[in-house]
C-alpha positions as CSV (number, residue, x, y, z in Angstrom):
1,M,-0.1,0.0,-0.2
2,T,1.6,3.5,-0.8
3,E,1.9,5.9,2.0
4,R,0.3,9.1,1.0
5,Y,0.6,11.2,4.1
6,N,2.7,10.8,6.7
7,F,1.7,12.8,9.7
8,K,1.5,9.9,12.8
9,M,-1.1,10.4,15.3
10,D,-2.9,8.3,17.4
11,R,-6.3,9.3,19.1
12,Y,-4.6,10.5,22.1
13,H,-3.4,13.0,20.4
14,A,-6.4,13.7,17.9
15,V,-8.6,14.1,20.8
16,M,-6.3,16.3,22.5
17,G,-5.6,18.5,19.8
18,E,-9.1,18.9,19.4
19,F,-9.7,20.1,22.6
20,Y,-6.6,22.7,22.2
21,V,-8.0,23.9,19.4
22,G,-12.1,24.4,20.8
23,P,-13.4,26.7,22.8
24,F,-13.5,24.9,26.4
25,A,-9.5,25.0,26.6
26,T,-8.9,28.5,28.2
27,S,-7.1,30.1,30.7
28,P,-7.8,32.5,33.0
29,D,-7.5,35.6,31.1
30,G,-9.7,33.6,28.5
31,T,-7.2,33.4,26.1
32,N,-7.1,29.5,23.9
33,L,-4.6,27.8,25.6
34,G,-3.8,26.1,22.5
35,E,-2.4,28.5,21.2
36,K,0.1,29.5,23.9
37,E,3.7,28.8,24.3
38,A,5.0,25.3,25.6
39,V,7.7,23.8,26.3
40,F,8.2,19.5,25.9
41,T,11.2,17.9,27.4
42,I,12.7,14.5,25.8
43,I,14.1,12.3,27.9
44,Q,15.1,8.6,28.0
45,R,14.7,7.1,31.4
46,K,15.5,3.2,31.0
47,C,19.0,2.3,29.9
48,P,21.8,3.9,32.2
49,F,23.3,5.4,29.4
50,A,23.3,5.8,25.4
51,P,24.4,7.2,22.7
52,V,21.6,10.0,21.5
53,L,21.1,8.9,17.9
54,G,18.1,9.5,15.7
55,H,18.4,13.2,14.1
56,S,18.7,12.6,10.6
57,T,15.5,10.5,11.1
58,L,13.5,13.5,13.5
59,S,14.4,15.6,10.7
60,Q,13.2,13.6,7.9
61,S,9.7,12.8,9.8
62,L,9.3,16.9,10.5
63,F,9.1,17.6,6.9
64,S,6.1,14.7,6.0
65,T,3.5,16.6,7.4
66,Q,0.9,17.7,4.8
67,I,-2.3,16.6,5.1
68,D,-4.5,14.9,2.8
69,A,-8.5,15.1,2.0
70,P,-8.5,11.4,2.7
71,H,-7.5,12.0,6.4
72,V,-9.2,15.6,6.1
73,R,-12.8,13.3,5.8
74,Y,-11.3,10.4,8.2
75,L,-11.7,12.9,10.9
76,K,-14.5,14.9,10.4
77,E,-15.8,11.4,10.4
78,D,-14.4,10.3,13.9
79,R,-17.4,9.8,16.6
80,A,-15.5,12.5,18.4
81,S,-16.3,15.1,15.1
82,L,-12.4,16.4,15.3
83,N,-13.9,18.8,12.9
84,R,-11.9,21.9,14.5
85,L,-8.5,19.7,14.3
86,A,-9.2,18.3,10.7
87,E,-9.6,22.5,9.5
88,R,-6.4,23.3,11.1
89,L,-4.3,20.7,9.9
90,Q,-5.1,21.6,6.3
91,G,-4.3,25.5,6.5
92,E,-1.4,24.9,9.9
93,G,-0.3,20.8,9.9
94,S,3.0,21.5,9.6
95,F,5.5,21.4,12.9
96,L,5.6,25.3,13.6
97,G,8.1,24.9,16.5
98,E,11.8,25.2,18.0
99,I,14.1,22.5,18.5
100,R,17.1,22.2,20.7
101,L,19.4,19.1,20.8
102,V,22.5,17.8,21.8
103,P,24.9,16.6,19.0
104,E,24.5,13.4,17.4
105,G,26.5,10.3,19.1
106,T,26.6,12.4,22.6
107,I,27.0,9.6,25.3
108,I,24.2,11.0,27.9
109,F,22.7,9.2,30.5
110,A,18.8,8.3,32.3
111,G,17.0,11.0,33.3
112,E,18.9,13.8,31.4
113,P,17.1,16.5,29.1
114,F,18.8,15.4,25.5
115,A,16.5,17.9,23.5
116,D,13.4,20.2,24.3
117,V,10.5,21.5,21.9
118,K,8.9,25.0,22.1
119,G,5.9,26.0,20.3
120,N,2.3,26.5,20.6
121,L,0.7,23.8,22.3
122,W,-1.9,22.3,20.6
123,N,0.8,21.9,17.5
124,I,3.5,20.7,19.3
125,Q,1.7,18.1,20.8
126,L,0.7,16.7,17.6
127,H,4.2,16.0,17.1
128,E,4.9,13.5,20.1
129,L,5.6,10.2,18.5
130,K,8.3,11.7,15.7
131,F,10.2,12.5,18.8
132,E,9.6,8.7,20.8
133,H,9.9,6.9,17.4
134,A,13.2,8.9,15.6
135,F,15.4,8.3,18.7
136,D,13.7,5.3,21.0
137,L,15.1,2.4,18.9
138,P,18.9,3.6,17.5
139,M,19.6,4.9,21.7
140,T,17.9,1.2,23.1
141,V,20.5,-0.7,20.1
142,G,23.2,1.9,20.8
143,Y,23.2,0.8,24.6
144,R,23.0,-2.8,23.9
145,A,25.9,-2.6,21.7
146,M,27.8,-0.7,24.3
147,K,26.9,-3.1,26.6
148,M,28.0,-6.3,24.0
149,R,31.1,-4.3,23.0
150,E,32.2,-4.4,27.2
151,A,31.6,-7.5,27.4
152,A,33.6,-8.5,24.5
153,G,36.6,-6.8,25.1
154,P,38.1,-5.1,22.6
155,K,39.6,-7.2,20.8
156,S,37.1,-9.9,19.6
157,F,35.0,-8.6,16.6
158,L,31.0,-7.7,17.0
159,S,28.7,-8.8,14.3
160,D,25.5,-7.6,13.8
161,F,23.0,-10.7,12.6
162,S,19.7,-9.2,13.5
163,L,18.4,-8.4,9.8
164,R,15.6,-11.7,10.0
165,R,14.4,-10.0,13.7
166,E,13.3,-7.1,12.3
167,G,10.7,-7.5,10.0
168,D,11.1,-4.2,8.0
169,S,14.0,-3.1,6.1
170,D,14.3,0.0,7.1
171,R,14.1,-0.6,10.5
172,S,16.6,-3.5,10.0
173,L,18.9,-0.4,8.5
174,R,18.6,1.6,11.5
175,V,19.9,-0.9,13.4
176,S,22.8,-2.0,12.0
177,W,23.8,1.8,11.8
178,A,23.1,2.4,15.3
179,S,25.2,-0.8,16.2
180,Y,27.7,0.0,14.2
181,I,28.1,3.5,15.5
182,S,28.2,2.1,19.4
183,G,30.6,-0.5,19.3
184,F,30.2,-3.1,16.5
185,D,32.5,-4.0,13.2
186,D,30.1,-5.2,10.3
187,T,26.8,-5.9,10.1
188,S,24.4,-9.3,7.8
189,D,22.9,-6.5,6.1
190,M,24.2,-6.0,3.0
191,D,22.0,-3.1,2.0
192,A,22.6,-1.7,4.8
193,A,26.4,-1.9,4.4
194,L,25.7,-0.5,0.9
195,Q,23.9,2.3,1.7
196,L,25.9,3.0,5.2
197,G,29.6,2.2,3.6
198,I,30.6,-0.1,6.7
199,P,31.3,-3.7,6.5
200,D,29.3,-6.3,5.7
201,M,29.8,-10.3,7.5
202,G,28.3,-13.5,6.8
203,T,28.9,-17.0,7.4
204,M,27.0,-19.9,5.4
205,A,23.8,-21.3,6.7
206,H,22.6,-25.0,8.5
207,Y,20.8,-25.7,5.2
208,L,24.3,-26.0,3.3
209,P,25.0,-28.7,4.6
210,Q,21.8,-30.7,4.8
211,S,21.2,-29.6,1.3
212,F,23.8,-32.3,0.2
213,I,21.6,-35.2,1.7
214,E,21.7,-37.3,-1.4
215,Y,25.6,-37.8,-1.0
216,L,24.9,-39.6,2.5
217,Y,23.1,-42.2,0.4
218,H,25.2,-42.0,-2.5
219,P,28.5,-40.9,-1.0
220,E,31.5,-39.9,-2.5
221,I,34.6,-41.8,-2.6
222,D,37.7,-39.9,-0.5
223,P,40.5,-41.1,-3.3
224,I,43.3,-40.8,-0.6
225,T,41.5,-43.6,1.9
226,E,38.9,-45.3,-0.6
227,K,36.0,-45.0,2.0
228,P,32.6,-43.0,1.5
229,K,32.6,-39.0,2.7
230,H,30.1,-38.3,5.2
231,F,28.2,-35.4,3.3
232,E,28.8,-32.9,5.7
233,M,32.6,-33.1,4.7
234,V,31.9,-32.6,1.1
235,A,29.9,-29.4,1.6
236,F,32.4,-28.0,3.6
237,E,34.6,-29.0,0.7
238,R,32.6,-27.1,-1.9
239,W,32.2,-24.3,0.2
240,L,35.6,-24.1,0.8
241,D,36.2,-24.1,-3.2
242,A,33.2,-21.6,-3.7
243,N,35.3,-19.0,-1.2
244,P,39.0,-19.3,-1.8
245,K,39.5,-16.1,-0.1
246,G,38.5,-16.9,3.5
247,T,35.3,-18.2,4.6
248,T,33.7,-19.6,7.8
249,L,32.5,-23.0,8.3
250,L,29.1,-23.9,10.8
251,L,30.0,-26.9,12.5
252,C,27.1,-27.5,14.2
253,T,23.7,-28.5,12.2
254,F,24.0,-31.7,13.4
255,N,26.1,-31.7,16.1
256,Y,29.5,-30.0,16.7
257,E,31.5,-32.8,17.7
258,T,31.6,-34.3,14.4
259,G,31.2,-30.9,12.8
260,I,34.6,-30.1,13.6
261,I,36.2,-33.5,11.9
262,H,34.6,-32.8,8.7
263,A,36.0,-29.6,8.3
264,I,39.0,-30.7,9.8
265,Q,39.5,-33.4,6.8
266,A,38.2,-31.1,4.3
267,A,40.1,-28.4,5.1
268,L,43.3,-30.5,5.1
269,S,42.5,-32.2,1.5
270,S,44.1,-29.8,0.1
271,P,46.4,-26.7,0.4
272,A,43.8,-24.0,-0.9
273,R,41.1,-25.3,0.9
274,K,43.3,-24.9,4.2
275,A,44.1,-21.6,3.3
276,A,40.5,-20.9,2.4
277,F,39.5,-22.2,6.4
278,R,39.3,-18.9,8.3
279,F,36.8,-19.2,10.8
280,I,34.7,-22.0,12.8
281,R,31.2,-20.8,14.1
282,L,29.4,-22.7,16.8
283,D,25.3,-21.8,17.1
284,L,24.4,-22.8,20.5
285,K,21.9,-21.2,22.8
286,E,23.1,-21.6,26.5
287,P,26.5,-20.2,26.7
288,T,27.8,-23.3,29.3
289,E,27.9,-25.6,25.8
290,A,29.6,-22.6,24.0
291,I,32.1,-22.5,26.5
292,E,32.3,-26.6,26.3
293,A,32.1,-26.3,22.4
294,A,34.6,-23.8,21.9
295,V,37.3,-25.4,24.2
296,Y,36.8,-29.0,22.1
297,C,37.2,-27.5,18.9
298,R,39.7,-25.3,19.7
299,K,42.1,-28.3,21.2
300,R,41.1,-30.1,17.9
301,L,42.0,-27.3,15.6
302,D,45.6,-27.1,17.0
303,L,46.2,-30.5,17.0
304,N,45.9,-30.7,13.4
305,G,48.1,-27.3,12.7
306,L,45.1,-25.1,12.1
307,Q,46.2,-22.4,15.6
308,N,45.4,-20.1,13.3
309,V,41.5,-20.8,12.4
310,G,39.2,-18.7,15.3
311,I,36.4,-19.4,16.4
312,V,33.1,-17.0,16.0
313,L,29.9,-17.9,18.5
314,T,26.1,-17.3,17.8
315,G,22.8,-18.1,19.3
316,D,20.6,-15.8,21.6
317,L,23.9,-13.9,23.1
318,D,23.5,-10.8,24.9
319,A,26.1,-8.7,27.4
320,I,25.4,-11.3,29.9
321,S,26.3,-14.5,27.9
322,I,29.3,-13.1,26.2
323,G,31.1,-11.8,29.3
324,K,30.7,-15.3,30.7
325,I,31.7,-16.8,27.8
326,R,34.9,-14.6,27.6
327,T,36.1,-15.1,30.8
328,S,35.2,-18.4,31.3
329,L,37.6,-19.5,28.6
330,P,41.8,-19.8,28.7
331,F,41.7,-18.7,25.2
332,P,39.9,-15.1,23.0
333,I,37.3,-15.5,21.2
334,S,37.3,-14.3,17.3
335,G,33.5,-13.0,17.4
336,Y,30.1,-12.7,18.2
337,G,27.5,-12.7,15.8
338,V,24.0,-11.0,17.6
339,G,21.3,-11.3,16.3
340,T,17.9,-11.2,18.5
341,K,19.1,-9.7,21.8
342,L,20.3,-6.7,19.7
343,S,16.9,-5.2,19.0
344,A,14.2,-7.1,19.9
345,E,14.8,-9.3,23.0
346,G,16.0,-7.4,25.7
347,E,16.3,-6.2,29.1
348,F,16.0,-2.5,28.8
349,I,14.5,0.3,26.1
350,A,15.6,3.2,26.7
351,G,11.9,4.8,26.8
352,V,12.2,7.6,25.6
353,I,9.6,10.5,26.4
354,F,8.5,14.0,25.7
355,K,6.8,15.4,28.8
356,M,5.6,19.0,29.3
357,S,7.9,21.4,31.3
358,L,7.1,25.0,31.2
359,M,3.5,26.1,30.3
360,N,2.8,29.7,29.5
361,M,6.6,30.2,30.9
362,L,5.3,28.8,34.2
363,A,7.2,25.8,35.3
364,I,5.5,22.1,35.6
365,L,6.5,19.1,36.0
366,K,5.1,15.4,36.3
367,G,5.0,13.9,39.7
368,T,4.3,10.4,39.3
369,S,6.9,8.0,41.4
370,G,9.3,6.7,39.3
371,K,8.0,8.7,36.5
372,G,8.8,12.0,38.2
373,T,9.9,14.5,35.6
374,L,11.9,18.0,36.3
375,P,10.2,21.6,36.0
376,G,11.4,24.4,33.7
377,Q,13.5,24.6,30.5
378,F,17.1,23.5,30.7
379,Q,20.9,23.4,30.0
380,L,22.7,20.5,29.8
381,W,26.3,21.1,31.2
382,R,29.4,18.3,30.7
383,C,32.1,19.4,33.0
384,V,35.5,18.8,32.2
385,D,38.8,19.0,34.6
386,S,42.0,20.2,33.2
387,N,43.2,17.3,31.4
388,G,40.3,17.2,28.7
389,N,38.3,14.4,31.1
390,Y,34.7,14.7,31.7
391,A,34.4,15.1,35.5
392,K,30.3,14.7,35.6
393,D,27.4,16.5,34.4
394,I,25.0,19.3,35.7
395,I,21.6,19.8,34.9
396,S,20.7,23.4,35.2
397,L,17.5,25.8,34.2
398,I,18.8,27.9,30.7
399,D,19.2,31.2,32.5
400,E,22.1,30.3,34.4
401,P,25.3,31.0,33.7
402,E,28.0,28.7,33.0
403,P,28.6,26.5,36.1
404,T,31.7,26.6,38.2
405,G,33.6,23.9,40.9
406,E,36.6,23.0,42.4
407,D,36.4,19.4,41.2
408,F,36.3,20.6,36.8
409,D,38.1,23.5,35.0
410,S,35.2,24.2,32.9
411,A,31.9,23.2,31.4
412,V,30.4,22.6,28.1
413,S,26.8,23.1,27.3
414,L,25.6,20.2,25.0
415,L,21.6,21.6,24.3
416,A,21.4,23.7,21.3
417,P,19.8,24.7,18.4
418,F,18.5,22.2,16.3
419,W,15.1,23.5,14.3
420,G,13.7,26.6,13.8
421,K,13.9,30.4,12.6
422,G,17.7,31.1,11.4
423,V,18.6,27.3,11.7
424,G,19.9,25.3,9.0
425,L,18.6,21.8,7.9
426,Y,20.9,18.9,9.7
427,Q,23.2,17.7,7.9
428,N,23.6,14.1,8.2
429,R,27.3,12.8,9.7
430,S,28.7,9.7,8.2
431,P,28.7,6.8,10.3
432,E,32.6,6.7,10.4
433,K,32.4,10.3,11.9
434,L,29.7,9.4,14.3
435,K,31.9,6.2,15.0
436,R,34.8,8.3,15.8
437,F,33.2,10.6,17.9
438,F,31.7,8.1,19.9
439,E,35.0,6.7,20.9
440,L,36.7,9.5,21.3
441,Q,34.2,10.2,24.3
442,L,34.6,6.6,26.2
443,T,38.5,7.7,26.4
444,K,37.5,11.3,28.3
445,F,35.2,9.1,31.1
446,K,37.5,7.9,33.4
447,V,34.8,6.0,35.9
448,P,32.7,3.4,34.6
449,L,29.7,4.7,32.9
450,E,27.3,3.6,35.5
451,K,28.9,5.7,38.5
452,Y,29.1,8.8,36.6
453,P,27.8,11.6,38.8
454,V,24.8,13.7,37.3
455,V,23.4,16.4,39.4
456,L,21.0,19.2,39.4
457,S,21.9,22.9,40.0
458,P,20.8,24.2,43.2
459,K,18.2,26.6,41.6
460,L,17.0,23.6,39.4
461,A,16.6,21.5,42.5
462,A,15.4,23.7,44.7
463,L,12.5,24.6,42.0
464,K,11.8,21.1,41.6
465,Q,10.8,20.8,45.4
466,E,8.6,24.0,45.2
467,I,6.6,23.0,42.1
468,T,6.6,19.5,43.6
469,E,5.1,21.1,46.9
470,K,2.7,23.2,45.3
471,V,1.1,21.4,42.5
472,Q,0.5,18.4,44.9
473,D,-2.8,18.8,47.2
474,K,-1.7,17.7,50.2
475,N,-5.0,18.7,51.7
476,P,-8.1,17.9,49.8
477,P,-11.6,18.6,51.1
478,E,-13.4,15.0,52.4
479,I,-15.6,13.0,50.9
480,K,-18.0,10.6,52.2
481,I,-16.9,6.7,51.8
482,P,-20.1,4.2,51.7
483,E,-19.9,1.4,54.1
484,D,-20.3,-2.2,52.5
C-alpha cells in the first residue's frame, strides 16, 4: 500500500488536539490554551546510558506533515467529530516549533534532557510520536551495543546478525547503523553495508550441509582413503572451493563433535582449502555448551596445525552471556554474532518520553513516583577537568550561567538549536565520523559509565521542590466513603 500521508498521530493526540483548538481549553485570562507557548522536554529514562541517535530520522519526519483530503474526511467523520482539528491541520499542519538537541552521538545518561521542543501547545503535542520514534530504537540499540562491546572486550569483533529479526528493511538499516556507531564492527545486512558504507559479514547457513543429503545415500569416495566421505564433509569441501579468499564453516548443524572432524578433514584435503579455512562458527543457545564446544574445537584445530583458524559464536547472545563466555575461556574468541538480543528481546529499552516542563512561561512537572520529570527549560552541561576528561554532568535552568566548581575546569553546554528560524537543515554525518566521535568520548570518562555523576544545579533542585509542593494537593476536601 502506498503511503500518501506521513503525519503519524494516535487517537490520544488527535482528541487532545481537537480539545486545544476548541473553545473549552481556556486560560484564566479567557484566551485559548492551545495558542500559548509550551516547552516539552525529551529524555530517555530506562537505559543507564546511551548515545543520542536519531537526528536525521527526526529531521526527515518533520517534513512529512501535509494532510490530504482522505485524512481530513476521516477526522471529520470520527465519533468525536474532530472537525476543528481537521480544518486547522489543513492550514497549519506542519511542525511550527523550535527544537534544541545535543550533538548526534553524544553519550547521555538516564533522566538527562537531551532535547526540548518549544511552540504553540496545540501544534507541538501533535508531533510527540515523531520524537519518540526517532530516538527510541537507535538509542536502545546503542546501549545494548555498548554493553556487548564491554562484555566482548576490545579485540573480539562484533557482528550485527539481526536482519531476519527486524521484520522491516528500514528498521534493519537503523539497527545496523546504531550498532556500528556504538561498538559493533560489521553487519550481515548487505543493503545497510551498501547504503551506510560499513563492512558486511556473513557465514554459511545450516541448510548448506543439509542440502547435500543425497551424498548420504550416494556417497563420494575419498581418493586417498578410498572410503566414503560423510556428506557434511563434502558440503564443507565445496564451500571452501567456492570461497577461496577465506570463509567460515558452520559446525553444529548436526553436532559440533563430528562437525569439527569433517571441517578439519575438508580443510586438510588440499592446500587451497586449508588457506580458505579462516573461522568456525558455533551456533549454540546455552553459554555453558558454547564454552564446552569452543574448548573442544580449539583443541582439535590446534592438534591438526590449524592454530590460525578462529572461532565465532552465535546463538541468542547478549551482554551477560558474552561476558560469561569471555571470562570462562582460556583463549580469546575471534568474534560474536548477535541477532535477536540486539534489537528485539532485551532487558532494557531507552523509553524515550516527551513531557511538558513549561507552560506559558510557568514551570510544571509530572510527579508520578518513579516517572517524575523536571520543571522548566534546561541546559545540560558536561564538566571537563584540566586534562580534558569528563568529571560530571550538571542539569541547570536555561538562564543560569556556566557552572563552576573545584572538581572541574570548565563546562560545555550540550543543548543547541537544531530546528527553527535561522537554523540550517541538519546535515547527516557519516557512520564513520559518528563512530569516531563516540569512541573519543569513551576515552574521556574516567569512571565506569554506571557511576558517572549527574546532578541538578541548586537553583533547579530548589525549583523542583517548590513546584512539587505547590502542585500536590496535600489537603484535599473530605469526601464521604460509603459503608460496605
